[in-house]
C-alpha positions as CSV (number, residue, x, y, z in Angstrom):
1,M,8.2,-15.0,11.1
2,Q,9.1,-18.2,12.9
3,V,12.2,-18.4,15.1
4,E,14.4,-21.5,14.5
5,Q,16.2,-23.2,17.3
6,V,19.9,-24.2,16.5
7,R,22.1,-26.4,18.6
8,W,25.6,-24.9,19.0
9,P,28.3,-25.9,17.9
10,I,27.0,-29.2,16.3
11,E,24.7,-27.3,13.9
12,E,27.2,-24.7,12.9
13,D,26.5,-25.2,9.2
14,R,22.8,-24.9,9.7
15,L,23.4,-21.7,11.7
16,S,25.4,-20.3,8.8
17,A,22.7,-21.2,6.3
18,L,20.0,-19.5,8.5
19,R,22.1,-16.4,8.7
20,R,22.5,-16.2,4.9
21,E,18.7,-16.6,4.6
22,S,18.0,-14.0,7.3
23,V,15.9,-16.4,9.3
24,P,15.5,-15.5,13.0
25,R,17.2,-18.0,15.2
26,L,17.8,-18.9,18.9
27,V,21.1,-20.6,19.5
28,M,21.1,-23.3,22.2
29,V,24.5,-23.2,23.9
30,P,25.6,-26.0,26.2
31,E,27.3,-25.3,29.5
32,G,31.0,-24.7,29.2
33,V,30.9,-23.7,25.5
34,A,31.4,-20.2,24.3
35,P,28.4,-18.8,22.3
36,P,28.8,-17.6,18.7
37,L,29.5,-13.9,18.3
38,T,27.0,-11.9,16.4
39,S,25.4,-8.4,16.3
40,D,22.5,-9.5,14.1
41,V,19.1,-8.6,15.5
42,L,17.8,-11.9,14.1
43,E,19.9,-13.9,16.4
44,D,20.0,-14.6,20.2
45,W,21.4,-17.4,22.4
46,I,20.5,-19.1,25.6
47,R,22.6,-21.3,27.9
48,L,21.5,-24.9,28.4
49,P,20.1,-26.4,30.5
50,A,17.2,-24.0,30.4
51,S,13.5,-24.5,31.2
52,E,10.9,-24.6,28.4
53,E,9.5,-21.4,29.9
54,D,12.8,-19.6,29.6
55,I,13.3,-20.8,26.0
56,R,9.8,-19.7,25.0
57,S,10.3,-16.3,26.6
58,R,13.7,-15.8,24.8
59,M,12.0,-16.7,21.5
60,R,9.1,-14.2,22.1
61,V,11.7,-11.5,22.9
62,L,13.5,-12.3,19.6
63,E,10.2,-12.2,17.7
64,D,9.4,-8.8,19.2
65,R,12.9,-7.6,18.3
66,V,12.5,-8.8,14.7
67,R,9.1,-7.0,14.4
68,A,10.6,-3.8,15.8
69,S,13.4,-4.0,13.3
70,D,11.0,-4.4,10.4
71,D,9.0,-1.4,11.7
72,R,12.1,0.8,11.7
73,R,12.5,0.1,8.0
74,A,9.4,2.0,7.1
75,P,10.3,4.8,4.6
76,E,9.5,8.4,5.4
77,I,8.8,11.4,3.2
78,D,9.1,15.1,4.1
79,E,7.2,18.2,2.9
80,N,9.9,18.9,0.3
81,G,9.4,15.5,-1.5
82,L,12.5,13.8,0.0
83,L,11.9,10.1,0.5
84,R,14.3,8.5,3.0
85,M,15.0,4.9,3.9
86,D,17.9,3.3,5.6
87,G,20.1,6.4,5.3
88,L,19.4,6.8,1.6
89,W,17.1,9.3,-0.1
90,V,15.6,10.3,-3.4
91,S,13.9,13.6,-4.4
92,L,10.4,13.3,-5.9
93,P,8.6,15.7,-8.2
94,P,5.2,17.1,-7.0
95,V,2.9,14.5,-8.6
96,E,5.1,11.5,-7.5
97,H,5.4,13.1,-4.0
98,R,1.6,13.1,-3.7
99,L,1.4,9.5,-5.0
100,M,4.0,8.4,-2.5
101,I,2.1,10.0,0.4
102,A,-0.9,7.9,-0.5
103,L,1.2,4.7,-0.8
104,L,3.0,5.4,2.5
105,D,-0.3,6.0,4.3
106,R,-1.1,2.3,3.5
107,Y,2.4,0.9,3.5
108,R,2.4,-2.8,2.7
109,A,-1.3,-2.6,1.8
110,V,-3.2,-2.2,-1.4
111,V,-4.1,1.3,-2.6
112,S,-6.7,1.5,-5.3
113,R,-6.0,3.2,-8.7
114,E,-8.8,5.6,-7.9
115,A,-7.3,6.6,-4.6
116,L,-3.9,7.2,-6.2
117,A,-5.5,9.2,-9.0
118,R,-7.3,11.4,-6.5
119,A,-4.0,11.9,-4.5
120,G,-1.9,12.7,-7.6
121,W,-4.3,15.0,-9.3
122,P,-6.8,16.5,-6.8
123,E,-8.4,18.6,-9.6
124,G,-8.9,15.5,-11.8
125,I,-6.6,13.1,-13.6
126,P,-5.5,14.4,-17.0
127,G,-5.8,11.1,-18.9
128,R,-6.3,7.4,-18.7
129,N,-2.6,6.3,-18.9
130,V,-1.1,9.1,-16.9
131,L,-1.2,7.2,-13.6
132,D,0.6,4.3,-15.2
133,V,3.4,6.5,-16.6
134,H,4.0,8.0,-13.1
135,I,4.0,4.6,-11.4
136,V,6.7,3.4,-13.9
137,R,8.8,6.5,-13.1
138,L,8.2,6.1,-9.4
139,R,9.3,2.5,-9.5
140,R,12.6,3.5,-11.1
141,R,13.2,6.2,-8.4
142,L,12.4,3.8,-5.6
143,A,14.7,0.9,-6.7
144,P,17.9,2.4,-5.2
145,L,16.1,2.6,-1.8
146,G,15.2,-1.1,-1.9
147,L,11.5,-0.3,-2.3
148,A,9.1,-1.7,-4.9
149,I,5.6,-0.9,-6.1
150,R,3.7,-4.1,-6.9
151,T,0.7,-4.3,-9.1
152,V,-2.2,-6.1,-7.5
153,R,-4.4,-7.1,-10.5
154,S,-7.9,-5.6,-10.5
155,R,-7.2,-3.9,-7.1
156,G,-4.4,-1.3,-7.3
157,Y,-0.8,-1.0,-6.1
158,L,1.1,-2.0,-3.0
159,L,4.3,-0.4,-1.7
160,E,6.8,-2.7,0.0
161,D,10.4,-3.6,0.6
162,G,11.9,-4.7,-2.7
163,A,13.1,-8.0,-0.9
164,S,9.5,-8.7,0.4
165,G,6.8,-10.5,-1.4
166,S,6.6,-13.8,-3.1
167,A,7.2,-14.6,-6.7
168,A,3.4,-15.0,-7.0
169,A,2.9,-11.4,-5.6
170,R,5.4,-10.0,-8.1
171,T,3.6,-11.5,-11.1
172,G,0.5,-9.8,-9.8
């Protein structure tokens, strides 16, 4: 994710737009001007004049902070089938619990239908459409947590943040 540079206060409207769009931004603040107040991990500021090296360094730190923030958003599941994310949780029945473990092991990557079937039914899948039925149920349970299971045509399924993914990915 690219960090945008914003000149403060002359680009105040642009800063507001970038905040609304959740774009990482480095605010360039001239000497003698108070920086904008924020607690957003996607925003930092630097006092001008500043060397190119200092600006690049501050942008790298912001990029690292954004990546770390994304990593903390990874959902977690416990042995009792409680799936937790961002302070919210849902309880999963045994088959969906096993499916979710397989999806979480490859969070944000494709898991094949065969791998999911083996995970959900270690003794053998009971029927052709059974996996599809459980994926539909799991999608409904995950929606309140902001998670989504995307279908990747001819490949399998992908678990990700509901806000992630392009329109092309959603149409599968």
